[in-house]
All heavy atoms as atom14 arrays in JSON, in Angstrom:
{
  "sequence": "MIRIDQDDCGVCEKCIPYCPKGLIEKKGYTMIIHDGCDNCGECIDECPLGAIYDDEE",
  "atom14_mask": [
    [1, 1, 1, 1, 1, 1, 1, 1, 0, 0, 0, 0, 0, 0],
    [1, 1, 1, 1, 1, 1, 1, 1, 0, 0, 0, 0, 0, 0],
    [1, 1, 1, 1, 1, 1, 1, 1, 1, 1, 1, 0, 0, 0],
    [1, 1, 1, 1, 1, 1, 1, 1, 0, 0, 0, 0, 0, 0],
    [1, 1, 1, 1, 1, 1, 1, 1, 0, 0, 0, 0, 0, 0],
    [1, 1, 1, 1, 1, 1, 1, 1, 1, 0, 0, 0, 0, 0],
    [1, 1, 1, 1, 1, 1, 1, 1, 0, 0, 0, 0, 0, 0],
    [1, 1, 1, 1, 1, 1, 1, 1, 0, 0, 0, 0, 0, 0],
    [1, 1, 1, 1, 1, 1, 0, 0, 0, 0, 0, 0, 0, 0],
    [1, 1, 1, 1, 0, 0, 0, 0, 0, 0, 0, 0, 0, 0],
    [1, 1, 1, 1, 1, 1, 1, 0, 0, 0, 0, 0, 0, 0],
    [1, 1, 1, 1, 1, 1, 0, 0, 0, 0, 0, 0, 0, 0],
    [1, 1, 1, 1, 1, 1, 1, 1, 1, 0, 0, 0, 0, 0],
    [1, 1, 1, 1, 1, 1, 1, 1, 1, 0, 0, 0, 0, 0],
    [1, 1, 1, 1, 1, 1, 0, 0, 0, 0, 0, 0, 0, 0],
    [1, 1, 1, 1, 1, 1, 1, 1, 0, 0, 0, 0, 0, 0],
    [1, 1, 1, 1, 1, 1, 1, 0, 0, 0, 0, 0, 0, 0],
    [1, 1, 1, 1, 1, 1, 1, 1, 1, 1, 1, 1, 0, 0],
    [1, 1, 1, 1, 1, 1, 0, 0, 0, 0, 0, 0, 0, 0],
    [1, 1, 1, 1, 1, 1, 1, 0, 0, 0, 0, 0, 0, 0],
    [1, 1, 1, 1, 1, 1, 1, 1, 1, 0, 0, 0, 0, 0],
    [1, 1, 1, 1, 0, 0, 0, 0, 0, 0, 0, 0, 0, 0],
    [1, 1, 1, 1, 1, 1, 1, 1, 0, 0, 0, 0, 0, 0],
    [1, 1, 1, 1, 1, 1, 1, 1, 0, 0, 0, 0, 0, 0],
    [1, 1, 1, 1, 1, 1, 1, 1, 1, 0, 0, 0, 0, 0],
    [1, 1, 1, 1, 1, 1, 1, 1, 1, 0, 0, 0, 0, 0],
    [1, 1, 1, 1, 1, 1, 1, 1, 1, 0, 0, 0, 0, 0],
    [1, 1, 1, 1, 0, 0, 0, 0, 0, 0, 0, 0, 0, 0],
    [1, 1, 1, 1, 1, 1, 1, 1, 1, 1, 1, 1, 0, 0],
    [1, 1, 1, 1, 1, 1, 1, 0, 0, 0, 0, 0, 0, 0],
    [1, 1, 1, 1, 1, 1, 1, 1, 0, 0, 0, 0, 0, 0],
    [1, 1, 1, 1, 1, 1, 1, 1, 0, 0, 0, 0, 0, 0],
    [1, 1, 1, 1, 1, 1, 1, 1, 0, 0, 0, 0, 0, 0],
    [1, 1, 1, 1, 1, 1, 1, 1, 1, 1, 0, 0, 0, 0],
    [1, 1, 1, 1, 1, 1, 1, 1, 0, 0, 0, 0, 0, 0],
    [1, 1, 1, 1, 0, 0, 0, 0, 0, 0, 0, 0, 0, 0],
    [1, 1, 1, 1, 1, 1, 0, 0, 0, 0, 0, 0, 0, 0],
    [1, 1, 1, 1, 1, 1, 1, 1, 0, 0, 0, 0, 0, 0],
    [1, 1, 1, 1, 1, 1, 1, 1, 0, 0, 0, 0, 0, 0],
    [1, 1, 1, 1, 1, 1, 0, 0, 0, 0, 0, 0, 0, 0],
    [1, 1, 1, 1, 0, 0, 0, 0, 0, 0, 0, 0, 0, 0],
    [1, 1, 1, 1, 1, 1, 1, 1, 1, 0, 0, 0, 0, 0],
    [1, 1, 1, 1, 1, 1, 0, 0, 0, 0, 0, 0, 0, 0],
    [1, 1, 1, 1, 1, 1, 1, 1, 0, 0, 0, 0, 0, 0],
    [1, 1, 1, 1, 1, 1, 1, 1, 0, 0, 0, 0, 0, 0],
    [1, 1, 1, 1, 1, 1, 1, 1, 1, 0, 0, 0, 0, 0],
    [1, 1, 1, 1, 1, 1, 0, 0, 0, 0, 0, 0, 0, 0],
    [1, 1, 1, 1, 1, 1, 1, 0, 0, 0, 0, 0, 0, 0],
    [1, 1, 1, 1, 1, 1, 1, 1, 0, 0, 0, 0, 0, 0],
    [1, 1, 1, 1, 0, 0, 0, 0, 0, 0, 0, 0, 0, 0],
    [1, 1, 1, 1, 1, 0, 0, 0, 0, 0, 0, 0, 0, 0],
    [1, 1, 1, 1, 1, 1, 1, 1, 0, 0, 0, 0, 0, 0],
    [1, 1, 1, 1, 1, 1, 1, 1, 1, 1, 1, 1, 0, 0],
    [1, 1, 1, 1, 1, 1, 1, 1, 0, 0, 0, 0, 0, 0],
    [1, 1, 1, 1, 1, 1, 1, 1, 0, 0, 0, 0, 0, 0],
    [1, 1, 1, 1, 1, 1, 1, 1, 1, 0, 0, 0, 0, 0],
    [1, 1, 1, 1, 1, 1, 1, 1, 1, 0, 0, 0, 0, 0]
  ],
  "atom14_positions": [
    [[8.09, 6.47, -5.68], [6.95, 6.63, -4.8], [6.2, 5.29, -4.74], [6.01, 4.63, -5.75], [6.05, 7.74, -5.33], [4.8, 7.93, -4.48], [3.84, 9.36, -5.0], [4.74, 10.62, -4.12], [0.0, 0.0, 0.0], [0.0, 0.0, 0.0], [0.0, 0.0, 0.0], [0.0, 0.0, 0.0], [0.0, 0.0, 0.0], [0.0, 0.0, 0.0]],
    [[5.76, 4.93, -3.56], [5.01, 3.7, -3.36], [3.57, 3.92, -3.83], [2.94, 4.92, -3.49], [5.0, 3.28, -1.87], [6.43, 3.14, -1.33], [4.19, 2.0, -1.67], [7.21, 2.01, -1.89], [0.0, 0.0, 0.0], [0.0, 0.0, 0.0], [0.0, 0.0, 0.0], [0.0, 0.0, 0.0], [0.0, 0.0, 0.0], [0.0, 0.0, 0.0]],
    [[3.08, 2.99, -4.62], [1.73, 3.09, -5.17], [1.0, 1.76, -4.99], [1.62, 0.72, -4.83], [1.78, 3.42, -6.65], [2.51, 4.7, -6.95], [1.78, 5.48, -7.99], [2.51, 6.67, -8.34], [2.21, 7.88, -7.9], [1.19, 8.06, -7.12], [2.92, 8.92, -8.27], [0.0, 0.0, 0.0], [0.0, 0.0, 0.0], [0.0, 0.0, 0.0]],
    [[-0.33, 1.82, -5.05], [-1.16, 0.62, -5.01], [-1.89, 0.52, -6.33], [-2.61, 1.45, -6.73], [-2.17, 0.68, -3.85], [-1.45, 0.78, -2.51], [-3.08, -0.55, -3.88], [-2.35, 0.98, -1.31], [0.0, 0.0, 0.0], [0.0, 0.0, 0.0], [0.0, 0.0, 0.0], [0.0, 0.0, 0.0], [0.0, 0.0, 0.0], [0.0, 0.0, 0.0]],
    [[-1.7, -0.61, -7.02], [-2.41, -0.85, -8.27], [-3.82, -1.3, -7.9], [-4.03, -2.41, -7.43], [-1.7, -1.93, -9.09], [-2.35, -2.16, -10.44], [-3.58, -1.94, -10.57], [-1.63, -2.55, -11.37], [0.0, 0.0, 0.0], [0.0, 0.0, 0.0], [0.0, 0.0, 0.0], [0.0, 0.0, 0.0], [0.0, 0.0, 0.0], [0.0, 0.0, 0.0]],
    [[-4.79, -0.41, -8.08], [-6.16, -0.69, -7.65], [-6.79, -1.85, -8.41], [-7.68, -2.52, -7.89], [-7.02, 0.58, -7.77], [-6.55, 1.72, -6.9], [-6.53, 1.4, -5.41], [-7.33, 0.62, -4.91], [-5.63, 2.02, -4.68], [0.0, 0.0, 0.0], [0.0, 0.0, 0.0], [0.0, 0.0, 0.0], [0.0, 0.0, 0.0], [0.0, 0.0, 0.0]],
    [[-6.32, -2.11, -9.63], [-6.85, -3.24, -10.4], [-6.4, -4.58, -9.81], [-7.12, -5.58, -9.92], [-6.41, -3.16, -11.86], [-7.06, -2.0, -12.6], [-8.19, -1.6, -12.21], [-6.45, -1.49, -13.54], [0.0, 0.0, 0.0], [0.0, 0.0, 0.0], [0.0, 0.0, 0.0], [0.0, 0.0, 0.0], [0.0, 0.0, 0.0], [0.0, 0.0, 0.0]],
    [[-5.23, -4.61, -9.2], [-4.7, -5.84, -8.61], [-5.02, -5.98, -7.13], [-4.97, -7.08, -6.58], [-3.18, -5.91, -8.79], [-2.77, -6.09, -10.24], [-3.62, -6.54, -11.05], [-1.62, -5.79, -10.57], [0.0, 0.0, 0.0], [0.0, 0.0, 0.0], [0.0, 0.0, 0.0], [0.0, 0.0, 0.0], [0.0, 0.0, 0.0], [0.0, 0.0, 0.0]],
    [[-5.33, -4.89, -6.47], [-5.58, -4.89, -5.02], [-6.88, -5.62, -4.69], [-7.92, -5.39, -5.3], [-5.66, -3.46, -4.51], [-5.99, -3.31, -2.75], [0.0, 0.0, 0.0], [0.0, 0.0, 0.0], [0.0, 0.0, 0.0], [0.0, 0.0, 0.0], [0.0, 0.0, 0.0], [0.0, 0.0, 0.0], [0.0, 0.0, 0.0], [0.0, 0.0, 0.0]],
    [[-6.8, -6.51, -3.71], [-7.98, -7.24, -3.26], [-8.63, -6.61, -2.04], [-9.57, -7.16, -1.47], [0.0, 0.0, 0.0], [0.0, 0.0, 0.0], [0.0, 0.0, 0.0], [0.0, 0.0, 0.0], [0.0, 0.0, 0.0], [0.0, 0.0, 0.0], [0.0, 0.0, 0.0], [0.0, 0.0, 0.0], [0.0, 0.0, 0.0], [0.0, 0.0, 0.0]],
    [[-8.14, -5.44, -1.61], [-8.65, -4.69, -0.47], [-8.7, -5.58, 0.79], [-9.64, -5.55, 1.56], [-10.02, -4.04, -0.77], [-10.37, -2.97, 0.26], [-10.05, -3.42, -2.16], [0.0, 0.0, 0.0], [0.0, 0.0, 0.0], [0.0, 0.0, 0.0], [0.0, 0.0, 0.0], [0.0, 0.0, 0.0], [0.0, 0.0, 0.0], [0.0, 0.0, 0.0]],
    [[-7.66, -6.39, 0.96], [-7.6, -7.33, 2.09], [-7.15, -6.65, 3.38], [-7.29, -7.23, 4.46], [-6.68, -8.5, 1.76], [-4.93, -8.07, 1.61], [0.0, 0.0, 0.0], [0.0, 0.0, 0.0], [0.0, 0.0, 0.0], [0.0, 0.0, 0.0], [0.0, 0.0, 0.0], [0.0, 0.0, 0.0], [0.0, 0.0, 0.0], [0.0, 0.0, 0.0]],
    [[-6.56, -5.46, 3.28], [-6.1, -4.66, 4.41], [-4.86, -5.24, 5.1], [-4.46, -4.76, 6.15], [-7.22, -4.45, 5.43], [-8.43, -3.75, 4.87], [-9.52, -3.54, 5.9], [-9.21, -3.17, 7.04], [-10.69, -3.75, 5.54], [0.0, 0.0, 0.0], [0.0, 0.0, 0.0], [0.0, 0.0, 0.0], [0.0, 0.0, 0.0], [0.0, 0.0, 0.0]],
    [[-4.23, -6.25, 4.54], [-3.05, -6.85, 5.17], [-1.85, -5.9, 5.22], [-0.97, -6.06, 6.04], [-2.67, -8.15, 4.47], [-3.69, -9.24, 4.72], [-3.3, -10.54, 4.08], [-4.38, -11.57, 4.38], [-4.1, -12.85, 3.72], [0.0, 0.0, 0.0], [0.0, 0.0, 0.0], [0.0, 0.0, 0.0], [0.0, 0.0, 0.0], [0.0, 0.0, 0.0]],
    [[-1.83, -4.91, 4.36], [-0.72, -3.95, 4.32], [-0.8, -2.92, 5.44], [0.23, -2.36, 5.85], [-0.7, -3.24, 2.98], [-2.26, -2.42, 2.54], [0.0, 0.0, 0.0], [0.0, 0.0, 0.0], [0.0, 0.0, 0.0], [0.0, 0.0, 0.0], [0.0, 0.0, 0.0], [0.0, 0.0, 0.0], [0.0, 0.0, 0.0], [0.0, 0.0, 0.0]],
    [[-1.98, -2.66, 5.95], [-2.18, -1.58, 6.91], [-1.24, -1.64, 8.12], [-0.59, -0.65, 8.44], [-3.66, -1.48, 7.35], [-4.51, -1.01, 6.18], [-3.84, -0.56, 8.55], [-6.0, -1.01, 6.44], [0.0, 0.0, 0.0], [0.0, 0.0, 0.0], [0.0, 0.0, 0.0], [0.0, 0.0, 0.0], [0.0, 0.0, 0.0], [0.0, 0.0, 0.0]],
    [[-1.13, -2.78, 8.81], [-0.28, -2.79, 10.0], [1.22, -2.68, 9.71], [2.01, -2.45, 10.62], [-0.6, -4.12, 10.67], [-1.21, -4.97, 9.63], [-1.84, -4.04, 8.65], [0.0, 0.0, 0.0], [0.0, 0.0, 0.0], [0.0, 0.0, 0.0], [0.0, 0.0, 0.0], [0.0, 0.0, 0.0], [0.0, 0.0, 0.0], [0.0, 0.0, 0.0]],
    [[1.63, -2.81, 8.46], [3.05, -2.77, 8.13], [3.56, -1.38, 7.79], [4.76, -1.19, 7.64], [3.35, -3.76, 7.0], [3.19, -5.16, 7.47], [2.01, -5.85, 7.27], [4.2, -5.78, 8.19], [1.84, -7.13, 7.75], [4.05, -7.06, 8.68], [2.87, -7.73, 8.45], [2.7, -9.0, 8.94], [0.0, 0.0, 0.0], [0.0, 0.0, 0.0]],
    [[2.67, -0.42, 7.68], [3.11, 0.97, 7.45], [3.5, 1.57, 8.8], [2.63, 1.77, 9.66], [2.0, 1.8, 6.81], [2.49, 3.52, 6.54], [0.0, 0.0, 0.0], [0.0, 0.0, 0.0], [0.0, 0.0, 0.0], [0.0, 0.0, 0.0], [0.0, 0.0, 0.0], [0.0, 0.0, 0.0], [0.0, 0.0, 0.0], [0.0, 0.0, 0.0]],
    [[4.8, 1.85, 8.99], [5.23, 2.39, 10.28], [4.65, 3.77, 10.61], [4.62, 4.16, 11.76], [6.75, 2.45, 10.16], [7.05, 2.38, 8.71], [5.9, 1.68, 8.06], [0.0, 0.0, 0.0], [0.0, 0.0, 0.0], [0.0, 0.0, 0.0], [0.0, 0.0, 0.0], [0.0, 0.0, 0.0], [0.0, 0.0, 0.0], [0.0, 0.0, 0.0]],
    [[4.16, 4.46, 9.6], [3.57, 5.78, 9.82], [2.05, 5.75, 9.85], [1.41, 6.78, 10.03], [4.06, 6.76, 8.75], [5.53, 7.09, 8.87], [5.87, 8.21, 7.93], [7.23, 8.76, 8.26], [7.51, 9.97, 7.49], [0.0, 0.0, 0.0], [0.0, 0.0, 0.0], [0.0, 0.0, 0.0], [0.0, 0.0, 0.0], [0.0, 0.0, 0.0]],
    [[1.45, 4.59, 9.6], [0.0, 4.48, 9.61], [-0.68, 5.23, 8.49], [-1.76, 5.79, 8.69], [0.0, 0.0, 0.0], [0.0, 0.0, 0.0], [0.0, 0.0, 0.0], [0.0, 0.0, 0.0], [0.0, 0.0, 0.0], [0.0, 0.0, 0.0], [0.0, 0.0, 0.0], [0.0, 0.0, 0.0], [0.0, 0.0, 0.0], [0.0, 0.0, 0.0]],
    [[-0.07, 5.23, 7.32], [-0.58, 6.03, 6.22], [-1.39, 5.26, 5.18], [-1.8, 5.82, 4.18], [0.6, 6.73, 5.51], [1.35, 7.74, 6.38], [2.57, 8.26, 5.63], [0.45, 8.88, 6.8], [0.0, 0.0, 0.0], [0.0, 0.0, 0.0], [0.0, 0.0, 0.0], [0.0, 0.0, 0.0], [0.0, 0.0, 0.0], [0.0, 0.0, 0.0]],
    [[-1.61, 3.97, 5.41], [-2.43, 3.19, 4.48], [-3.81, 3.02, 5.08], [-3.96, 2.68, 6.24], [-1.8, 1.81, 4.19], [-0.39, 1.99, 3.63], [-2.68, 1.03, 3.21], [0.35, 0.68, 3.41], [0.0, 0.0, 0.0], [0.0, 0.0, 0.0], [0.0, 0.0, 0.0], [0.0, 0.0, 0.0], [0.0, 0.0, 0.0], [0.0, 0.0, 0.0]],
    [[-4.83, 3.29, 4.25], [-6.19, 3.26, 4.75], [-7.12, 2.67, 3.69], [-6.92, 2.84, 2.49], [-6.63, 4.69, 5.05], [-8.07, 4.83, 5.48], [-8.5, 6.28, 5.65], [-7.84, 7.2, 5.1], [-9.51, 6.49, 6.31], [0.0, 0.0, 0.0], [0.0, 0.0, 0.0], [0.0, 0.0, 0.0], [0.0, 0.0, 0.0], [0.0, 0.0, 0.0]],
    [[-8.14, 1.98, 4.16], [-9.19, 1.51, 3.26], [-10.22, 2.62, 3.12], [-10.7, 3.17, 4.1], [-9.86, 0.26, 3.84], [-10.96, -0.28, 2.96], [-11.55, -1.53, 3.57], [-12.68, -2.05, 2.69], [-13.32, -3.23, 3.29], [0.0, 0.0, 0.0], [0.0, 0.0, 0.0], [0.0, 0.0, 0.0], [0.0, 0.0, 0.0], [0.0, 0.0, 0.0]],
    [[-10.53, 2.98, 1.89], [-11.54, 4.0, 1.59], [-12.53, 3.36, 0.64], [-12.22, 3.15, -0.54], [-10.92, 5.2, 0.91], [-10.4, 6.27, 1.83], [-11.46, 7.28, 2.1], [-10.81, 8.58, 2.37], [-11.2, 9.35, 3.42], [0.0, 0.0, 0.0], [0.0, 0.0, 0.0], [0.0, 0.0, 0.0], [0.0, 0.0, 0.0], [0.0, 0.0, 0.0]],
    [[-13.69, 3.0, 1.14], [-14.67, 2.33, 0.29], [-14.15, 0.99, -0.15], [-13.81, 0.15, 0.66], [0.0, 0.0, 0.0], [0.0, 0.0, 0.0], [0.0, 0.0, 0.0], [0.0, 0.0, 0.0], [0.0, 0.0, 0.0], [0.0, 0.0, 0.0], [0.0, 0.0, 0.0], [0.0, 0.0, 0.0], [0.0, 0.0, 0.0], [0.0, 0.0, 0.0]],
    [[-14.02, 0.81, -1.44], [-13.51, -0.44, -2.0], [-12.11, -0.3, -2.57], [-11.71, -1.02, -3.47], [-14.47, -0.95, -3.09], [-15.82, -1.33, -2.52], [-16.91, -0.5, -2.69], [-15.97, -2.49, -1.78], [-18.15, -0.82, -2.15], [-17.2, -2.83, -1.24], [-18.29, -1.99, -1.43], [-19.5, -2.32, -0.89], [0.0, 0.0, 0.0], [0.0, 0.0, 0.0]],
    [[-11.34, 0.66, -2.03], [-9.96, 0.85, -2.46], [-9.06, 1.08, -1.25], [-9.53, 1.43, -0.17], [-9.81, 2.06, -3.41], [-10.21, 3.25, -2.72], [-10.62, 1.91, -4.67], [0.0, 0.0, 0.0], [0.0, 0.0, 0.0], [0.0, 0.0, 0.0], [0.0, 0.0, 0.0], [0.0, 0.0, 0.0], [0.0, 0.0, 0.0], [0.0, 0.0, 0.0]],
    [[-7.78, 0.87, -1.46], [-6.77, 1.18, -0.44], [-6.02, 2.4, -0.93], [-5.74, 2.53, -2.13], [-5.8, 0.01, -0.29], [-6.45, -1.29, 0.13], [-7.3, -1.23, 1.72], [-5.94, -0.97, 2.84], [0.0, 0.0, 0.0], [0.0, 0.0, 0.0], [0.0, 0.0, 0.0], [0.0, 0.0, 0.0], [0.0, 0.0, 0.0], [0.0, 0.0, 0.0]],
    [[-5.71, 3.31, -0.01], [-4.96, 4.51, -0.39], [-3.76, 4.67, 0.53], [-3.77, 4.22, 1.67], [-5.84, 5.77, -0.37], [-6.4, 6.03, 1.03], [-6.95, 5.7, -1.38], [-7.01, 7.4, 1.19], [0.0, 0.0, 0.0], [0.0, 0.0, 0.0], [0.0, 0.0, 0.0], [0.0, 0.0, 0.0], [0.0, 0.0, 0.0], [0.0, 0.0, 0.0]],
    [[-2.74, 5.33, 0.0], [-1.57, 5.71, 0.78], [-1.61, 7.23, 0.89], [-1.58, 7.94, -0.12], [-0.26, 5.26, 0.1], [-0.25, 3.73, -0.04], [0.94, 5.74, 0.91], [0.92, 3.19, -0.81], [0.0, 0.0, 0.0], [0.0, 0.0, 0.0], [0.0, 0.0, 0.0], [0.0, 0.0, 0.0], [0.0, 0.0, 0.0], [0.0, 0.0, 0.0]],
    [[-1.67, 7.72, 2.11], [-1.76, 9.16, 2.34], [-0.41, 9.84, 2.12], [0.64, 9.2, 2.17], [-2.23, 9.44, 3.77], [-3.65, 9.05, 4.01], [-4.71, 9.81, 3.59], [-4.19, 7.97, 4.63], [-5.85, 9.23, 3.95], [-5.55, 8.1, 4.58], [0.0, 0.0, 0.0], [0.0, 0.0, 0.0], [0.0, 0.0, 0.0], [0.0, 0.0, 0.0]],
    [[-0.46, 11.16, 1.92], [0.76, 11.96, 1.83], [1.58, 11.77, 3.1], [1.02, 11.62, 4.19], [0.41, 13.44, 1.66], [-0.2, 13.75, 0.31], [-0.03, 12.94, -0.62], [-0.85, 14.81, 0.18], [0.0, 0.0, 0.0], [0.0, 0.0, 0.0], [0.0, 0.0, 0.0], [0.0, 0.0, 0.0], [0.0, 0.0, 0.0], [0.0, 0.0, 0.0]],
    [[2.87, 11.8, 2.94], [3.76, 11.62, 4.07], [4.52, 10.31, 4.0], [5.43, 10.07, 4.79], [0.0, 0.0, 0.0], [0.0, 0.0, 0.0], [0.0, 0.0, 0.0], [0.0, 0.0, 0.0], [0.0, 0.0, 0.0], [0.0, 0.0, 0.0], [0.0, 0.0, 0.0], [0.0, 0.0, 0.0], [0.0, 0.0, 0.0], [0.0, 0.0, 0.0]],
    [[4.18, 9.48, 3.04], [4.87, 8.21, 2.84], [6.34, 8.5, 2.52], [6.64, 9.33, 1.66], [4.23, 7.44, 1.69], [5.1, 5.95, 1.21], [0.0, 0.0, 0.0], [0.0, 0.0, 0.0], [0.0, 0.0, 0.0], [0.0, 0.0, 0.0], [0.0, 0.0, 0.0], [0.0, 0.0, 0.0], [0.0, 0.0, 0.0], [0.0, 0.0, 0.0]],
    [[7.24, 7.84, 3.24], [8.67, 8.07, 2.99], [9.29, 6.96, 2.14], [10.51, 6.83, 2.07], [9.44, 8.26, 4.29], [9.4, 7.05, 5.19], [8.88, 5.99, 4.78], [9.91, 7.15, 6.32], [0.0, 0.0, 0.0], [0.0, 0.0, 0.0], [0.0, 0.0, 0.0], [0.0, 0.0, 0.0], [0.0, 0.0, 0.0], [0.0, 0.0, 0.0]],
    [[8.44, 6.17, 1.49], [8.89, 5.13, 0.56], [9.78, 4.08, 1.22], [10.71, 3.58, 0.59], [9.59, 5.75, -0.65], [8.7, 6.69, -1.41], [7.54, 6.4, -1.64], [9.22, 7.84, -1.76], [0.0, 0.0, 0.0], [0.0, 0.0, 0.0], [0.0, 0.0, 0.0], [0.0, 0.0, 0.0], [0.0, 0.0, 0.0], [0.0, 0.0, 0.0]],
    [[9.48, 3.72, 2.46], [10.3, 2.73, 3.17], [10.14, 1.34, 2.56], [11.03, 0.51, 2.67], [9.98, 2.71, 4.66], [8.38, 1.96, 5.09], [0.0, 0.0, 0.0], [0.0, 0.0, 0.0], [0.0, 0.0, 0.0], [0.0, 0.0, 0.0], [0.0, 0.0, 0.0], [0.0, 0.0, 0.0], [0.0, 0.0, 0.0], [0.0, 0.0, 0.0]],
    [[8.98, 1.05, 1.94], [8.76, -0.22, 1.28], [8.31, -1.36, 2.17], [8.18, -2.49, 1.72], [0.0, 0.0, 0.0], [0.0, 0.0, 0.0], [0.0, 0.0, 0.0], [0.0, 0.0, 0.0], [0.0, 0.0, 0.0], [0.0, 0.0, 0.0], [0.0, 0.0, 0.0], [0.0, 0.0, 0.0], [0.0, 0.0, 0.0], [0.0, 0.0, 0.0]],
    [[8.06, -1.09, 3.44], [7.64, -2.15, 4.37], [6.37, -2.85, 3.89], [6.21, -4.04, 4.09], [7.42, -1.59, 5.77], [8.67, -1.09, 6.46], [9.62, -2.21, 6.83], [9.17, -3.29, 7.23], [10.83, -1.98, 6.69], [0.0, 0.0, 0.0], [0.0, 0.0, 0.0], [0.0, 0.0, 0.0], [0.0, 0.0, 0.0], [0.0, 0.0, 0.0]],
    [[5.49, -2.14, 3.25], [4.21, -2.7, 2.83], [4.31, -3.56, 1.56], [3.48, -4.43, 1.34], [3.21, -1.58, 2.58], [3.78, -0.36, 1.36], [0.0, 0.0, 0.0], [0.0, 0.0, 0.0], [0.0, 0.0, 0.0], [0.0, 0.0, 0.0], [0.0, 0.0, 0.0], [0.0, 0.0, 0.0], [0.0, 0.0, 0.0], [0.0, 0.0, 0.0]],
    [[5.33, -3.33, 0.75], [5.43, -4.0, -0.55], [5.45, -5.52, -0.41], [4.68, -6.22, -1.07], [6.65, -3.5, -1.34], [6.45, -2.04, -1.73], [6.88, -4.35, -2.57], [7.66, -1.39, -2.38], [0.0, 0.0, 0.0], [0.0, 0.0, 0.0], [0.0, 0.0, 0.0], [0.0, 0.0, 0.0], [0.0, 0.0, 0.0], [0.0, 0.0, 0.0]],
    [[6.32, -6.04, 0.45], [6.45, -7.49, 0.6], [5.26, -8.12, 1.31], [5.09, -9.34, 1.25], [7.72, -7.83, 1.37], [8.97, -7.51, 0.57], [8.89, -7.52, -0.67], [10.02, -7.26, 1.19], [0.0, 0.0, 0.0], [0.0, 0.0, 0.0], [0.0, 0.0, 0.0], [0.0, 0.0, 0.0], [0.0, 0.0, 0.0], [0.0, 0.0, 0.0]],
    [[4.45, -7.32, 1.97], [3.32, -7.87, 2.72], [2.05, -8.01, 1.91], [1.1, -8.62, 2.35], [3.05, -7.0, 3.95], [4.24, -6.88, 4.89], [4.79, -8.22, 5.33], [4.02, -9.18, 5.52], [6.02, -8.31, 5.49], [0.0, 0.0, 0.0], [0.0, 0.0, 0.0], [0.0, 0.0, 0.0], [0.0, 0.0, 0.0], [0.0, 0.0, 0.0]],
    [[2.04, -7.47, 0.7], [0.85, -7.58, -0.15], [0.83, -8.95, -0.81], [1.7, -9.26, -1.64], [0.85, -6.48, -1.21], [-0.58, -6.59, -2.31], [0.0, 0.0, 0.0], [0.0, 0.0, 0.0], [0.0, 0.0, 0.0], [0.0, 0.0, 0.0], [0.0, 0.0, 0.0], [0.0, 0.0, 0.0], [0.0, 0.0, 0.0], [0.0, 0.0, 0.0]],
    [[-0.16, -9.78, -0.47], [-0.21, -11.13, -1.04], [-0.5, -11.16, -2.55], [-0.24, -12.16, -3.21], [-1.32, -11.82, -0.26], [-2.19, -10.72, 0.24], [-1.26, -9.54, 0.45], [0.0, 0.0, 0.0], [0.0, 0.0, 0.0], [0.0, 0.0, 0.0], [0.0, 0.0, 0.0], [0.0, 0.0, 0.0], [0.0, 0.0, 0.0], [0.0, 0.0, 0.0]],
    [[-1.0, -10.05, -3.09], [-1.34, -9.99, -4.51], [-0.32, -9.21, -5.34], [-0.46, -9.08, -6.55], [-2.74, -9.38, -4.69], [-3.86, -10.15, -4.02], [-5.17, -9.39, -4.13], [-3.99, -11.54, -4.62], [0.0, 0.0, 0.0], [0.0, 0.0, 0.0], [0.0, 0.0, 0.0], [0.0, 0.0, 0.0], [0.0, 0.0, 0.0], [0.0, 0.0, 0.0]],
    [[0.69, -8.65, -4.68], [1.7, -7.88, -5.39], [1.18, -6.58, -5.96], [1.71, -6.07, -6.95], [0.0, 0.0, 0.0], [0.0, 0.0, 0.0], [0.0, 0.0, 0.0], [0.0, 0.0, 0.0], [0.0, 0.0, 0.0], [0.0, 0.0, 0.0], [0.0, 0.0, 0.0], [0.0, 0.0, 0.0], [0.0, 0.0, 0.0], [0.0, 0.0, 0.0]],
    [[0.16, -6.02, -5.33], [-0.46, -4.8, -5.85], [0.27, -3.52, -5.41], [0.01, -2.46, -5.96], [-1.92, -4.72, -5.4], [0.0, 0.0, 0.0], [0.0, 0.0, 0.0], [0.0, 0.0, 0.0], [0.0, 0.0, 0.0], [0.0, 0.0, 0.0], [0.0, 0.0, 0.0], [0.0, 0.0, 0.0], [0.0, 0.0, 0.0], [0.0, 0.0, 0.0]],
    [[1.16, -3.63, -4.44], [1.89, -2.46, -3.97], [3.28, -2.48, -4.6], [3.96, -3.5, -4.6], [1.98, -2.45, -2.44], [0.59, -2.51, -1.82], [2.72, -1.19, -1.96], [0.59, -2.63, -0.31], [0.0, 0.0, 0.0], [0.0, 0.0, 0.0], [0.0, 0.0, 0.0], [0.0, 0.0, 0.0], [0.0, 0.0, 0.0], [0.0, 0.0, 0.0]],
    [[3.69, -1.35, -5.15], [4.96, -1.29, -5.86], [5.59, 0.09, -5.74], [4.92, 1.06, -5.4], [4.75, -1.65, -7.33], [3.86, -0.66, -8.08], [4.42, 0.35, -8.84], [2.47, -0.73, -7.99], [3.62, 1.27, -9.5], [1.67, 0.17, -8.65], [2.25, 1.17, -9.4], [1.46, 2.08, -10.05], [0.0, 0.0, 0.0], [0.0, 0.0, 0.0]],
    [[6.87, 0.15, -6.04], [7.6, 1.42, -6.07], [7.71, 1.81, -7.54], [8.37, 1.12, -8.32], [8.97, 1.25, -5.44], [9.74, 2.56, -5.32], [9.36, 3.54, -5.98], [10.72, 2.59, -4.56], [0.0, 0.0, 0.0], [0.0, 0.0, 0.0], [0.0, 0.0, 0.0], [0.0, 0.0, 0.0], [0.0, 0.0, 0.0], [0.0, 0.0, 0.0]],
    [[7.08, 2.9, -7.92], [7.05, 3.28, -9.33], [8.38, 3.88, -9.82], [8.52, 4.21, -10.98], [5.87, 4.2, -9.66], [6.0, 5.59, -9.07], [6.95, 5.85, -8.29], [5.12, 6.42, -9.36], [0.0, 0.0, 0.0], [0.0, 0.0, 0.0], [0.0, 0.0, 0.0], [0.0, 0.0, 0.0], [0.0, 0.0, 0.0], [0.0, 0.0, 0.0]],
    [[9.36, 4.01, -8.94], [10.66, 4.53, -9.34], [11.65, 3.42, -9.63], [12.8, 3.67, -9.96], [11.19, 5.46, -8.25], [10.36, 6.72, -8.14], [10.86, 7.69, -7.1], [11.99, 7.52, -6.61], [10.11, 8.62, -6.77], [0.0, 0.0, 0.0], [0.0, 0.0, 0.0], [0.0, 0.0, 0.0], [0.0, 0.0, 0.0], [0.0, 0.0, 0.0]],
    [[11.23, 2.16, -9.48], [12.13, 1.04, -9.77], [11.97, 0.56, -11.18], [11.01, 0.71, -11.83], [11.88, -0.1, -8.79], [12.36, 0.23, -7.41], [12.24, -0.94, -6.46], [11.71, -2.0, -6.81], [12.71, -0.78, -5.34], [0.0, 0.0, 0.0], [0.0, 0.0, 0.0], [0.0, 0.0, 0.0], [0.0, 0.0, 0.0], [0.0, 0.0, 0.0]]
  ]
}
């Protein structure tokens, strides 16, 4: 499952346009991935801080 490490996330929102399903959202001072993520991984390489990861790897 794709996750965002909130301690490493800079809330830059650069990942948002890379989710083909539009499931990444800024909520306050955190980024969240909504249910429905199919673990495509498109957002992982786009995070400049490496805060997005697949916890099954």
